[in-house]
N, CA, C and O of each residue as an XYZ file, in Angstrom:
892
protein
N      96.285    -72.262    -18.952
C      96.968    -71.527    -20.276
C      96.440    -69.697    -19.737
O      97.084    -68.730    -20.145
N      95.737    -69.605    -19.202
C      95.117    -68.127    -18.799
C      95.510    -67.858    -17.801
O      96.473    -68.537    -17.444
N      95.010    -66.748    -16.804
C      95.603    -65.801    -15.636
C      95.083    -65.844    -15.275
O      94.180    -66.532    -15.750
N      94.832    -65.167    -13.844
C      93.923    -63.882    -13.778
C      94.901    -62.103    -13.099
O      95.999    -61.673    -12.748
N      93.615    -61.751    -13.287
C      93.789    -60.069    -13.106
C      92.526    -59.650    -12.514
O      91.411    -60.154    -12.377
N      93.048    -58.630    -12.233
C      92.075    -57.561    -12.502
C      92.413    -56.106    -13.259
O      93.490    -55.547    -13.465
N      90.682    -55.632    -13.671
C      90.762    -54.513    -13.669
C      89.830    -53.419    -12.797
O      89.621    -53.637    -11.604
N      89.325    -52.320    -13.412
C      88.645    -51.087    -12.966
C      88.298    -50.897    -13.451
O      89.012    -50.884    -14.454
N      86.741    -50.416    -13.785
C      85.815    -49.918    -14.600
C      85.861    -48.648    -14.461
O      86.883    -48.295    -13.872
N      84.829    -47.390    -14.910
C      84.625    -46.465    -15.175
C      84.789    -45.524    -13.860
O      85.471    -44.571    -13.483
N      83.633    -46.464    -13.340
C      83.018    -45.943    -11.727
C      84.114    -46.376    -11.284
O      84.372    -45.726    -10.271
N      84.754    -46.981    -11.451
C      86.488    -46.877     -9.916
C      85.908    -48.142     -9.251
O      86.205    -48.500     -8.111
N      84.979    -48.838    -10.138
C      84.757    -50.573     -9.319
C      86.100    -51.348     -9.579
O      86.571    -51.366    -10.716
N      86.596    -51.863     -8.739
C      87.227    -53.277     -9.437
C      86.541    -54.063     -9.733
O      85.353    -53.762     -9.617
N      86.856    -55.475    -10.268
C      86.570    -56.582    -11.174
C      87.469    -57.784    -11.332
O      88.404    -57.580    -12.107
N      87.423    -58.878    -10.839
C      88.385    -59.866    -11.584
C      88.354    -60.375    -12.739
O      87.135    -60.270    -12.881
N      88.775    -60.951    -13.907
C      88.848    -61.202    -15.027
C      89.617    -62.155    -15.090
O      90.484    -62.112    -14.217
N      89.690    -63.346    -16.022
C      90.304    -64.575    -16.537
C      90.599    -64.315    -18.196
O      89.743    -64.206    -19.074
N      92.515    -64.232    -18.391
C      92.262    -63.964    -18.875
C      93.355    -64.662    -20.213
O      94.502    -64.911    -19.840
N      93.039    -64.943    -21.604
C      94.042    -66.491    -22.072
C      94.658    -65.899    -23.331
O      94.094    -65.879    -24.425
N      95.867    -65.420    -23.070
C      96.364    -65.558    -24.151
C      96.693    -66.288    -25.676
O      96.944    -67.475    -25.468
N      96.735    -66.107    -26.476
C      97.325    -67.257    -28.054
C      99.472    -67.230    -27.951
O     100.299    -66.319    -27.925
N      99.555    -68.728    -27.924
C     100.968    -68.066    -28.647
C     101.569    -67.482    -29.435
O     102.504    -66.782    -29.047
N     101.297    -67.550    -30.613
C     101.823    -66.055    -31.129
C     100.845    -64.234    -31.100
O     100.127    -63.684    -30.265
N     101.255    -63.924    -32.221
C     100.192    -62.631    -33.120
C      99.075    -62.580    -32.661
O      98.617    -63.453    -33.399
N      98.169    -62.268    -32.010
C      96.828    -62.104    -31.415
C      96.525    -61.563    -32.972
O      97.063    -60.597    -33.513
N      95.419    -62.535    -33.592
C      94.328    -61.970    -34.429
C      93.206    -60.808    -34.088
O      92.796    -60.080    -34.992
N      92.833    -60.704    -33.015
C      92.472    -59.835    -32.599
C      92.171    -59.831    -30.506
O      93.094    -59.919    -29.695
N      90.799    -59.717    -30.171
C      90.532    -59.769    -28.763
C      89.444    -60.958    -28.679
O      89.493    -61.997    -29.336
N      88.600    -60.655    -27.882
C      86.857    -61.188    -27.747
C      86.703    -61.169    -25.901
O      87.505    -61.554    -25.050
N      85.563    -60.659    -25.786
C      85.669    -60.294    -23.918
C      84.505    -61.548    -24.065
O      83.652    -61.909    -24.875
N      84.949    -61.889    -22.979
C      83.578    -63.424    -23.081
C      82.801    -63.047    -21.659
O      83.061    -62.964    -20.459
N      81.646    -62.869    -22.595
C      80.792    -62.118    -20.849
C      80.567    -63.824    -20.534
O      80.738    -64.787    -21.282
N      80.033    -63.736    -18.852
C      79.698    -65.190    -18.191
C      78.185    -65.226    -18.214
O      77.480    -64.237    -18.416
N      77.756    -66.434    -17.993
C      76.403    -67.020    -17.192
C      76.447    -66.682    -16.415
O      77.476    -66.116    -16.047
N      74.840    -66.848    -15.246
C      74.942    -66.595    -14.093
C      75.856    -67.281    -12.865
O      75.880    -67.120    -11.645
N      76.706    -68.256    -13.945
C      77.392    -69.425    -12.782
C      78.947    -69.080    -12.768
O      79.911    -69.842    -12.702
N      78.864    -67.206    -12.878
C      80.356    -66.527    -12.476
C      81.484    -66.989    -14.048
O      81.218    -67.487    -15.142
N      82.687    -66.534    -13.439
C      84.184    -66.975    -14.910
C      84.502    -68.437    -14.316
O      85.662    -68.755    -14.053
N      83.487    -69.258    -14.130
C      83.207    -70.603    -13.795
C      84.850    -71.452    -14.819
O      85.791    -70.852    -15.337
N      84.586    -72.956    -14.757
C      85.696    -73.706    -15.685
C      84.563    -74.079    -17.320
O      84.795    -74.858    -18.245
N      83.650    -73.370    -17.149
C      83.108    -73.694    -18.872
C      83.563    -72.298    -19.114
O      84.525    -72.030    -19.834
N      82.801    -71.372    -18.454
C      83.764    -69.333    -19.174
C      85.143    -69.862    -19.847
O      85.454    -69.717    -21.030
N      86.057    -70.638    -18.629
C      87.631    -70.399    -18.386
C      87.983    -71.302    -19.824
O      88.800    -70.920    -20.661
N      87.336    -72.339    -19.903
C      87.328    -72.926    -20.997
C      87.061    -72.552    -22.254
O      87.684    -73.167    -23.119
N      85.833    -71.184    -22.837
C      85.565    -70.182    -23.986
C      87.291    -69.599    -23.986
O      88.258    -69.839    -24.709
N      87.106    -68.882    -22.994
C      88.454    -68.065    -23.244
C      90.113    -68.811    -23.987
O      90.981    -68.409    -24.762
N      89.784    -70.359    -23.013
C      91.067    -70.962    -23.458
C      91.011    -71.599    -24.901
O      92.056    -72.103    -25.315
N      89.764    -71.627    -25.800
C      89.369    -72.119    -26.609
C      90.058    -70.969    -27.779
O      90.978    -71.115    -28.583
N      89.338    -70.011    -27.530
C      89.830    -68.764    -28.278
C      91.098    -68.387    -28.386
O      91.650    -67.890    -29.368
N      91.629    -68.689    -27.142
C      92.906    -68.176    -27.454
C      94.065    -69.715    -28.259
O      95.254    -69.819    -28.560
N      93.201    -70.367    -28.298
C      93.542    -71.619    -29.338
C      93.906    -70.688    -30.572
O      95.070    -70.477    -30.911
N      92.647    -70.081    -31.295
C      92.451    -70.015    -32.467
C      93.237    -68.678    -32.291
O      93.555    -68.089    -33.324
N      93.538    -68.210    -31.242
C      94.324    -67.051    -31.707
C      94.009    -65.473    -31.417
O      94.394    -64.509    -32.080
N      93.483    -65.478    -30.652
C      92.373    -64.347    -30.374
C      92.860    -64.135    -28.647
O      92.745    -65.144    -27.950
N      93.312    -63.046    -28.073
C      93.053    -63.009    -26.348
C      91.603    -62.761    -25.860
O      90.625    -62.184    -26.338
N      91.762    -63.172    -25.157
C      90.681    -63.643    -24.227
C      90.434    -62.963    -23.091
O      91.279    -62.803    -22.210
N      88.987    -62.424    -23.040
C      89.235    -62.266    -21.587
C      87.720    -61.666    -20.821
O      87.013    -60.699    -21.105
N      87.584    -62.936    -19.517
C      86.572    -62.551    -19.225
C      86.232    -62.294    -17.859
O      86.461    -63.044    -16.910
N      85.551    -60.944    -17.827
C      85.328    -60.023    -16.622
C      84.459    -60.516    -15.296
O      83.363    -60.901    -15.704
N      84.543    -60.624    -14.059
C      83.636    -60.854    -13.845
C      82.873    -60.420    -12.634
O      83.050    -60.398    -11.416
N      81.817    -60.036    -13.617
C      80.609    -59.682    -13.755
C      79.811    -59.526    -12.503
O      79.342    -58.463    -12.095
N      79.690    -60.885    -11.846
C      78.951    -61.051    -10.432
C      79.813    -59.500     -9.603
O      79.125    -58.497     -9.418
N      81.247    -59.510     -9.202
C      82.208    -58.489     -8.375
C      81.428    -57.997     -8.311
O      81.334    -58.820     -7.400
N      79.926    -56.933     -8.308
C      79.694    -55.950     -7.647
C      79.045    -56.117     -6.639
O      79.072    -55.269     -5.747
N      78.417    -57.078     -6.551
C      77.356    -57.828     -5.416
C      78.091    -59.163     -4.733
O      77.933    -59.248     -3.515
N      78.766    -60.069     -5.281
C      79.210    -61.271     -4.463
C      80.449    -61.587     -5.690
O      80.448    -61.978     -6.857
N      81.996    -60.956     -4.157
C      83.227    -61.461     -4.812
C      83.420    -62.548     -4.987
O      83.048    -63.307     -4.093
N      84.146    -63.194     -6.319
C      84.529    -64.067     -6.906
C      84.005    -65.608     -7.081
O      84.629    -66.669     -7.095
N      82.084    -65.198     -7.258
C      81.685    -66.341     -7.781
C      81.833    -66.826     -8.488
O      82.042    -66.405     -9.626
N      81.763    -68.608     -7.912
C      82.223    -69.496     -9.173
C      80.768    -70.307     -8.881
O      80.153    -69.914     -7.890
N      80.215    -71.326     -9.605
C      79.505    -72.029     -9.751
C      79.074    -73.373    -10.555
O      79.445    -73.443    -11.727
N      78.404    -74.322    -10.074
C      78.381    -75.359    -11.345
C      76.930    -75.447    -12.128
O      76.204    -74.632    -12.696
N      76.887    -76.939    -11.847
C      75.402    -76.673    -12.666
C      74.484    -77.605    -11.573
O      73.389    -77.121    -11.858
N      74.301    -78.212    -10.936
C      73.929    -79.005    -10.025
C      72.563    -78.710     -9.830
O      72.531    -77.617    -10.396
N      70.980    -78.977     -9.285
C      69.987    -78.470     -9.144
C      70.448    -77.119     -8.083
O      70.352    -75.923     -8.357
N      70.944    -77.705     -6.867
C      71.423    -76.557     -6.277
C      72.281    -75.484     -6.306
O      72.351    -74.416     -5.698
N      72.946    -76.059     -7.203
C      73.790    -74.590     -7.458
C      73.444    -73.556     -8.293
O      73.968    -72.444     -8.333
N      72.314    -74.077     -9.121
C      71.146    -73.507     -9.947
C      70.900    -72.732     -9.090
O      71.366    -71.594     -9.044
N      70.070    -73.262     -8.215
C      68.876    -72.925     -7.711
C      69.884    -71.331     -6.894
O      69.384    -70.210     -6.995
N      70.931    -71.488     -6.335
C      71.869    -70.425     -5.839
C      72.655    -69.472     -6.620
O      73.132    -68.516     -6.008
N      72.811    -69.553     -7.549
C      72.806    -68.782     -8.877
C      71.812    -68.076     -8.668
O      71.978    -67.199     -7.820
N      70.247    -68.181     -9.420
C      69.776    -67.528    -10.063
C      68.704    -66.768     -8.789
O      67.595    -66.234     -8.785
N      69.717    -67.072     -7.823
C      69.111    -65.764     -6.528
C      69.798    -64.827     -6.755
O      69.640    -63.878     -5.988
N      70.751    -64.685     -7.778
C      71.511    -63.297     -7.835
C      70.641    -62.288     -9.220
O      70.534    -61.071     -9.368
N      70.237    -63.234     -9.890
C      69.487    -62.533    -10.621
C      68.599    -60.891    -10.446
O      68.472    -59.966    -11.248
N      68.143    -61.059     -9.148
C      67.642    -60.158     -8.603
C      68.407    -58.113     -8.466
O      68.087    -56.935     -8.310
N      69.537    -59.056     -8.681
C      71.215    -58.075     -8.196
C      71.423    -57.263     -9.846
O      72.005    -56.187     -9.975
N      70.902    -57.933    -10.826
C      71.798    -57.458    -12.172
C      71.467    -56.154    -12.652
O      70.331    -55.681    -12.615
N      72.694    -55.462    -13.200
C      72.340    -53.792    -13.432
C      72.881    -54.370    -15.059
O      74.072    -54.621    -15.241
N      72.118    -54.490    -15.879
C      72.894    -54.197    -17.183
C      73.818    -52.633    -17.604
O      74.923    -52.382    -18.085
N      72.883    -52.000    -17.210
C      74.470    -50.708    -17.486
C      75.621    -50.538    -16.864
O      76.453    -49.781    -17.365
N      75.914    -51.281    -15.527
C      76.975    -51.840    -14.754
C      77.419    -52.720    -15.458
O      78.597    -52.431    -15.668
N      77.143    -53.701    -15.986
C      77.824    -55.159    -16.765
C      78.523    -54.144    -18.132
O      79.682    -54.336    -18.500
N      77.578    -53.013    -18.817
C      78.365    -52.353    -19.521
C      79.703    -51.644    -19.221
O      80.587    -51.498    -20.066
N      79.744    -51.405    -18.509
C      81.251    -50.594    -17.531
C      82.136    -51.544    -17.591
O      83.196    -51.428    -18.205
N      81.687    -52.845    -16.790
C      82.882    -53.596    -16.399
C      82.725    -54.744    -18.051
O      83.475    -55.715    -17.954
N      82.238    -54.726    -18.855
C      82.255    -55.138    -20.415
C      83.679    -54.086    -21.608
O      84.424    -54.342    -22.554
N      83.315    -52.856    -20.704
C      84.669    -51.414    -21.660
C      85.862    -51.654    -20.819
O      86.937    -51.174    -21.180
N      85.793    -52.234    -19.915
C      86.986    -52.072    -18.936
C      87.756    -53.468    -19.620
O      88.905    -53.319    -20.037
N      87.186    -54.639    -19.709
C      87.738    -55.606    -20.200
C      88.467    -55.170    -21.730
O      89.558    -55.390    -22.257
N      87.082    -54.349    -22.154
C      87.702    -53.982    -23.651
C      89.010    -52.827    -23.790
O      89.899    -52.629    -24.619
N      88.569    -52.173    -22.440
C      89.919    -51.223    -22.599
C      91.434    -51.694    -21.876
O      92.439    -51.005    -21.700
N      91.247    -52.762    -21.623
C      92.804    -54.440    -21.375
C      93.201    -54.843    -22.574
O      94.367    -55.042    -22.915
N      91.685    -55.039    -23.595
C      92.764    -55.721    -24.381
C      92.568    -55.091    -25.248
O      91.902    -55.689    -26.094
N      92.996    -53.427    -25.682
C      92.911    -52.482    -26.698
C      93.931    -53.174    -27.852
O      93.767    -53.363    -29.057
N      94.710    -53.377    -27.226
C      96.154    -53.269    -27.832
C      96.310    -54.703    -29.237
O      96.935    -54.796    -30.294
N      95.554    -55.412    -28.627
C      95.432    -56.788    -29.451
C      94.557    -56.563    -30.796
O      95.131    -57.224    -31.662
N      93.641    -56.049    -31.249
C      93.692    -56.054    -32.620
C      91.985    -55.890    -32.462
O      91.343    -55.883    -31.411
N      91.556    -55.781    -33.647
C      89.892    -55.470    -33.072
C      89.140    -56.433    -32.128
O      89.537    -57.598    -32.109
N      88.215    -56.121    -31.429
C      87.704    -56.701    -30.783
C      86.346    -56.896    -30.942
O      85.578    -56.055    -31.410
N      85.941    -58.376    -30.424
C      84.880    -58.472    -30.137
C      84.289    -59.168    -28.432
O      84.890    -59.337    -27.372
N      82.407    -59.505    -28.995
C      82.222    -60.078    -27.306
C      81.555    -61.288    -27.511
O      80.758    -61.468    -28.431
N      81.907    -62.234    -26.558
C      80.586    -63.266    -26.707
C      80.420    -63.410    -25.415
O      81.152    -63.076    -24.483
N      78.793    -64.245    -25.443
C      78.444    -63.824    -24.309
C      77.547    -65.443    -24.441
O      77.255    -66.021    -25.488
N      77.258    -65.892    -23.016
C      76.042    -66.831    -23.014
C      75.376    -67.013    -21.563
O      75.795    -67.104    -20.409
N      73.724    -67.022    -22.410
C      72.955    -67.042    -21.443
C      72.624    -66.011    -20.798
O      71.684    -65.420    -21.330
N      73.095    -65.443    -19.659
C      72.975    -63.847    -19.365
C      74.501    -63.371    -20.186
O      74.513    -62.469    -21.025
N      75.278    -63.855    -19.931
C      75.951    -63.122    -20.827
C      75.901    -63.100    -23.045
O      76.346    -62.444    -23.986
N      75.017    -64.340    -22.757
C      74.543    -63.042    -24.558
C      73.638    -62.194    -24.865
O      73.294    -61.867    -26.001
N      73.088    -61.687    -23.511
C      72.347    -60.472    -23.324
C      73.509    -58.903    -23.277
O      73.485    -57.721    -23.623
N      74.342    -59.801    -22.668
C      75.708    -58.482    -22.232
C      75.860    -57.815    -23.704
O      75.810    -56.679    -24.176
N      76.085    -59.203    -24.197
C      76.987    -59.701    -25.670
C      76.089    -58.326    -26.352
O      76.549    -57.268    -26.782
N      74.667    -58.777    -26.269
C      73.799    -58.002    -27.563
C      73.662    -56.583    -27.370
O      73.418    -55.814    -28.300
N      73.892    -56.047    -25.569
C      74.294    -55.115    -25.391
C      74.913    -54.217    -25.673
O      74.752    -53.187    -26.327
N      76.179    -54.985    -24.750
C      77.607    -54.190    -26.250
C      76.944    -53.879    -27.098
O      76.300    -52.851    -26.895
N      76.766    -54.544    -28.385
C      76.693    -53.871    -29.258
C      75.825    -53.199    -29.865
O      75.756    -53.046    -31.085
N      75.224    -52.827    -29.173
C      74.453    -51.600    -29.461
C      74.254    -50.992    -28.530
O      73.095    -50.582    -28.461
N      75.547    -50.457    -26.906
C      75.521    -49.521    -26.350
C      77.479    -48.880    -25.968
O      77.840    -47.867    -25.369
N      78.081    -49.670    -26.434
C      79.313    -49.546    -26.288
C      80.103    -48.990    -27.715
O      79.420    -49.046    -28.737
N      81.515    -48.454    -27.839
C      81.989    -48.539    -28.749
C      83.365    -49.227    -29.163
O      84.229    -49.027    -28.310
N      83.563    -49.574    -29.660
C      85.317    -49.845    -30.261
C      84.613    -52.153    -30.545
O      85.403    -52.979    -31.002
N      83.487    -52.448    -30.227
C      83.268    -53.413    -30.215
C      82.585    -53.626    -31.815
O      81.604    -53.122    -32.362
N      83.937    -54.940    -32.398
C      83.579    -54.709    -34.284
C      82.356    -56.251    -34.298
O      81.474    -56.176    -35.153
N      82.354    -57.775    -33.215
C      81.108    -58.041    -33.519
C      80.834    -58.352    -31.824
O      81.582    -58.145    -30.868
N      79.382    -58.961    -31.878
C      79.069    -59.961    -31.134
C      78.295    -60.706    -31.099
O      77.122    -60.480    -31.396
N      78.975    -62.351    -30.537
C      78.056    -63.422    -30.748
C      77.433    -64.056    -29.468
O      78.148    -64.683    -28.687
N      75.984    -63.876    -29.238
C      75.021    -64.042    -28.188
C      74.871    -65.432    -28.649
O      74.817    -65.761    -29.834
N      74.783    -66.555    -27.221
C      74.303    -67.939    -27.270
C      73.324    -67.599    -26.234
O      73.404    -67.267    -25.051
N      72.272    -67.812    -27.158
C      70.765    -68.326    -26.192
C      70.641    -66.794    -24.674
O      70.950    -67.021    -23.505
N      70.265    -65.760    -25.055
C      70.255    -64.432    -24.539
C      69.531    -64.507    -24.475
O      68.804    -64.471    -25.467
N      68.951    -64.726    -22.927
C      67.059    -64.692    -22.763
C      66.589    -63.304    -22.507
O      65.376    -63.193    -22.330
N      67.214    -62.370    -22.461
C      66.845    -61.072    -22.745
C      66.439    -60.151    -23.456
O      65.656    -59.207    -23.567
N      67.650    -61.045    -24.140
C      67.364    -59.885    -25.863
C      66.407    -59.690    -26.054
O      66.491    -58.484    -25.821
N      64.856    -59.898    -26.456
C      63.892    -59.885    -26.818
C      63.392    -58.623    -25.729
O      62.219    -58.282    -25.879
N      63.908    -58.150    -25.019
C      63.530    -56.782    -24.001
C      64.175    -55.935    -25.052
O      63.391    -55.105    -25.513
N      65.068    -55.913    -25.431
C      66.113    -55.071    -25.668
C      66.266    -55.061    -27.442
O      67.167    -54.452    -28.018
N      65.284    -55.796    -28.086
C      65.766    -55.697    -29.503
C      65.155    -54.746    -30.288
O      64.986    -55.028    -31.474
N      64.796    -53.702    -29.880
C      64.394    -52.068    -30.464
C      65.685    -51.365    -30.255
O      65.769    -50.184    -30.590
N      66.908    -52.109    -29.623
C      68.127    -51.712    -30.014
C      68.454    -51.458    -31.195
O      67.707    -51.665    -32.151
N      69.699    -50.942    -31.285
C      69.875    -50.913    -33.226
C      71.923    -51.246    -32.227
O      72.427    -50.559    -31.339
N      72.474    -52.446    -32.885
C      73.922    -52.892    -32.891
C      74.817    -51.503    -34.106
O      74.597    -50.993    -35.204
N      75.548    -51.444    -33.334
C      76.854    -50.709    -34.068
C      78.052    -51.708    -34.533
O      79.206    -51.285    -34.614
N      77.704    -53.101    -34.842
C      78.407    -53.643    -35.234
C      77.608    -55.439    -36.020
O      76.454    -55.867    -36.015
N      78.847    -55.985    -36.555
C      77.654    -56.748    -37.005
C      77.051    -58.308    -35.655
O      77.836    -58.865    -34.888
N      76.327    -58.462    -35.709
C      75.511    -59.655    -34.072
C      75.061    -61.003    -35.187
O      74.457    -61.165    -36.248
N      75.910    -61.915    -34.000
C      75.550    -63.389    -34.197
C      74.754    -64.302    -33.197
O      75.024    -64.452    -32.005
N      73.786    -64.851    -33.850
C      72.499    -64.945    -32.642
C      72.658    -66.415    -32.802
O      73.018    -66.822    -33.906
N      72.284    -67.845    -31.186
C      72.280    -69.090    -31.255
C      71.037    -69.025    -30.502
O      70.640    -67.950    -30.053
N      70.360    -70.180    -30.329
C      69.077    -69.969    -29.749
C      68.427    -71.877    -29.931
O      67.827    -72.373    -30.884
N      68.787    -72.419    -28.841
C      68.281    -73.578    -28.581
C      66.399    -74.190    -29.502
O      65.824    -73.108    -29.393
N      65.826    -74.702    -29.882
C      64.422    -75.062    -30.222
C      63.908    -75.499    -29.127
O      62.768    -75.168    -28.806
N      64.412    -76.045    -28.623
C      63.632    -76.270    -26.980
C      64.607    -76.034    -25.403
O      65.261    -76.553    -24.499
N      63.993    -74.699    -26.058
C      65.023    -74.371    -24.642
C      63.431    -73.930    -24.205
O      62.510    -73.421    -24.843
N      63.543    -74.278    -23.120
C      62.251    -74.151    -21.794
C      62.835    -72.635    -21.236
O      62.338    -72.099    -20.245
N      63.571    -72.234    -21.744
C      63.276    -70.190    -21.261
C      63.542    -69.715    -22.044
O      64.079    -68.680    -21.648
N      63.544    -69.759    -23.353
C      63.563    -68.670    -24.191
C      62.700    -69.447    -25.611
O      63.164    -70.158    -26.502
N      61.289    -68.970    -25.369
C      60.234    -69.195    -26.103
C      60.503    -68.962    -27.986
O      60.912    -67.858    -28.346
N      60.351    -69.599    -28.612
C      61.173    -69.517    -30.458
C      59.702    -68.149    -30.664
O      59.538    -67.485    -31.688
N      59.052    -68.079    -29.711
C      58.263    -66.537    -29.489
C      59.045    -65.565    -30.325
O      59.057    -65.126    -31.475
N      60.006    -65.383    -28.638
C      60.835    -64.551    -28.547
C      61.938    -64.117    -30.018
O      62.229    -63.098    -30.645
N      62.314    -65.724    -30.056
C      63.325    -65.434    -31.303
C      62.989    -64.808    -32.521
O      63.739    -64.124    -33.217
N      61.647    -65.129    -32.758
C      60.798    -64.858    -34.335
C      60.792    -63.292    -33.970
O      61.266    -62.386    -34.655
N      60.161    -63.193    -32.762
C      60.573    -61.365    -32.617
C      61.349    -61.288    -32.717
O      61.633    -60.697    -33.759
N      62.806    -61.838    -31.662
C      64.623    -60.871    -31.728
C      64.235    -60.832    -33.855
O      63.788    -59.788    -34.330
N      64.471    -61.925    -34.678
C      64.540    -62.023    -35.894
C      63.521    -60.414    -36.871
O      63.866    -59.671    -37.789
N      63.050    -60.452    -36.565
C      61.810    -59.571    -36.783
C      62.692    -58.073    -37.064
O      63.012    -57.463    -38.084
N      62.888    -57.849    -35.599
C      63.249    -56.493    -35.137
C      64.548    -56.204    -35.405
O      64.855    -55.012    -35.388
N      65.543    -57.164    -35.696
C      66.752    -57.667    -36.149
C      67.483    -57.888    -37.289
O      68.711    -57.909    -37.374
N      66.440    -58.100    -38.416
C      67.122    -58.306    -39.479
C      67.961    -58.143    -40.210
O      67.855    -58.582    -41.355
N      69.446    -57.231    -39.666
C      70.984    -57.592    -40.400
C      71.197    -58.413    -39.271
O      72.389    -58.181    -39.070
N      70.826    -59.284    -38.321
C      71.912    -60.670    -37.607
C      72.005    -61.681    -38.315
O      71.680    -61.692    -39.502
N      72.352    -62.436    -37.834
C      72.630    -64.109    -38.067
C      71.972    -64.411    -36.894
O      72.319    -63.973    -35.797
N      70.551    -65.521    -37.184
C      70.408    -66.179    -35.977
C      69.778    -67.443    -36.683
O      68.942    -67.729    -37.541
N      70.808    -68.118    -35.686
C      70.547    -69.552    -35.821
C      69.776    -70.219    -34.660
O      69.901    -69.683    -33.559
N      69.192    -71.038    -34.733
C      68.778    -72.658    -34.129
C      69.237    -73.554    -34.217
O      70.083    -73.840    -35.064
N      68.608    -74.584    -32.967
C      69.202    -76.022    -33.180
C      68.400    -76.479    -32.231
O      67.769    -75.930    -31.328
N      68.547    -77.752    -32.640
C      67.482    -78.839    -32.035
C      68.315    -78.915    -30.709
O      69.334    -79.603    -30.652
N      68.073    -78.536    -30.153
C      68.725    -78.421    -28.303
C      67.961    -77.401    -28.158
O      67.301    -76.646    -28.871
N      68.383    -77.665    -26.248
C      67.275    -76.841    -25.429
C      68.785    -75.667    -24.969
O      69.821    -75.583    -25.629
N      68.390    -74.709    -23.381
C      68.602    -74.142    -23.332
C      70.621    -74.936    -22.457
O      70.959    -75.985    -21.909
N      71.374    -73.544    -22.870
C      72.866    -74.534    -22.563
C      73.529    -75.113    -23.438
O      74.664    -75.507    -23.169
N      73.124    -75.250    -24.354
C      73.525    -76.414    -25.554
C      74.833    -76.657    -25.366
O      75.194    -77.784    -25.030
N      75.608    -75.779    -25.529
C      76.837    -75.560    -25.858
C      77.555    -75.818    -24.692
O      78.626    -76.348    -24.986
N      77.405    -75.653    -23.395
C      78.263    -75.918    -22.438
C      78.473    -77.319    -21.909
O      77.351    -77.563    -21.465
N      79.140    -78.291    -21.700
C      79.755    -79.644    -22.246
C      79.918    -80.084    -20.474
O      80.535    -81.077    -20.089
N      79.128    -78.973    -19.453
C      78.998    -79.777    -18.423
C      77.788    -79.512    -18.246
O      77.566    -79.676    -17.046
N      76.717    -79.136    -18.862
C      75.460    -79.235    -18.492
C      74.684    -80.943    -19.368
O      75.204    -81.732    -20.157
N      73.382    -80.910    -18.773
C      72.644    -81.932    -19.037
C      71.997    -82.011    -20.429
O      71.589    -82.865    -21.218
N      72.139    -80.403    -20.299
C      71.573    -79.992    -21.735
C      72.846    -80.187    -22.475
O      72.257    -80.083    -23.552
N      74.204    -80.399    -22.874
C      74.894    -80.118    -23.738
C      74.547    -80.988    -25.194
O      74.091    -82.132    -25.173
N      74.759    -80.455    -26.078
C      74.559    -81.433    -27.515
C      75.709    -80.935    -28.656
O      75.996    -79.974    -29.369
N      76.188    -82.404    -28.271
C      77.291    -81.523    -28.819
C      77.766    -81.542    -30.351
O      78.941    -81.380    -30.677
N      76.445    -81.816    -31.484
C      76.230    -81.535    -32.334
C      76.211    -79.765    -32.609
O      77.128    -79.002    -32.910
N      74.919    -79.549    -32.388
C      74.461    -78.178    -32.377
C      75.861    -76.819    -31.510
O      75.938    -75.596    -31.620
N      76.829    -77.952    -30.625
C      77.797    -76.894    -30.177
C      79.002    -77.383    -31.451
O      79.484    -76.275    -31.684
N      79.350    -77.837    -31.885
C      80.156    -77.875    -32.753
C      79.777    -76.772    -33.764
O      80.479    -75.851    -34.182
N      78.424    -77.105    -34.075
C      78.114    -76.034    -35.181
C      77.818    -74.352    -35.150
O      77.837    -73.491    -36.030
N      77.551    -74.328    -33.770
C      77.410    -73.553    -33.025
C      78.880    -72.361    -33.234
O      79.152    -71.295    -33.788
N      79.764    -73.850    -32.016
C      81.295    -72.949    -32.714
C      82.194    -72.627    -34.063
O      83.088    -71.800    -34.240
N      81.713    -73.423    -34.780
C      81.685    -74.051    -35.764
C      81.964    -71.847    -36.567
O      82.899    -71.101    -36.860
N      80.333    -71.813    -36.539
C      79.904    -70.670    -36.701
C      80.424    -69.264    -35.940
O      80.400    -68.075    -36.260
N      80.559    -69.472    -35.612
C      81.012    -68.260    -34.238
C      83.044    -67.879    -34.513
O      83.603    -66.812    -34.263
N      83.554    -68.886    -34.957
C      85.248    -68.352    -35.325
C      84.392    -68.548    -37.149
O      84.224    -67.330    -37.204
N      84.190    -68.715    -37.608
C      84.062    -68.079    -39.039
C      83.004    -67.257    -38.661
O      82.113    -67.900    -39.216
N      82.569    -66.552    -38.266
C      82.435    -64.817    -37.539
C      82.822    -63.815    -37.631
O      82.797    -62.730    -38.212
N      83.438    -64.752    -36.483
C      84.744    -64.062    -35.798
C      85.703    -63.658    -36.924
O      86.053    -62.503    -37.169
N      86.017    -64.587    -37.470
C      87.573    -64.786    -38.735
C      87.114    -63.357    -39.418
O      87.969    -62.472    -39.421
N      85.454    -62.986    -40.164
C      84.919    -62.576    -41.016
C      85.494    -60.926    -40.125
O      86.445    -60.252    -40.523
N      84.759    -60.639    -39.081
C      84.888    -59.214    -38.411
C      86.076    -59.006    -37.551
O      86.255    -57.886    -37.074
N      86.394    -59.375    -37.457
C      87.728    -58.950    -36.534
C      88.947    -58.702    -37.351
O      89.966    -59.100    -36.785
N      89.137    -58.166    -38.503
C      90.044    -57.823    -39.145
C      90.802    -56.372    -39.147
O      90.247    -55.322    -39.473
N      92.151    -56.491    -38.732
C      92.554    -55.137    -38.784
C      92.828    -53.712    -39.341
O      93.314    -52.847    -38.612
């Protein structure tokens, strides 16, 4: 359904992206922020699912600044390899890359940002730091608590697993306290519960979170 394309950030950095378009006129657009595993099949599938719901979906390759075309699965060895790239994360640079993706879809109506794991934190930061974001949705964003004093410029929804071994519930409670206007949901699931390629996939929680995501987008991405 989708296609590969190239973007250019405001600092001149070229990066790849995956874009999926709906069959008819778009309801709006959604930037999909990746996990540390790159714009892999999971992230492309999220884009495709959003396109079937009527949204233009675009996933910028946020690791292109230090490793081109990175894509990983979820085996223990692949996870260990992907985690090596955590040392290179630059949140400001990723904001520039998300802004480039937003610019690429600006003719498609109001835009939101959705992110998973690392991308969940990216989605939250897009809500606080970028213009032109009408809604932000964060799935198990482990670093959101570090930035929880920042104030979003749009509506925010978050999803966390109650059994997440990376994000303690104390962090979720801190986020709830500091972000009282955000919708914060928890599920009887672990980290990565929305990804059906992971052993931690939890179908019931994934469906409930996705239904809430679609309702949130419909409510906030209005022309």
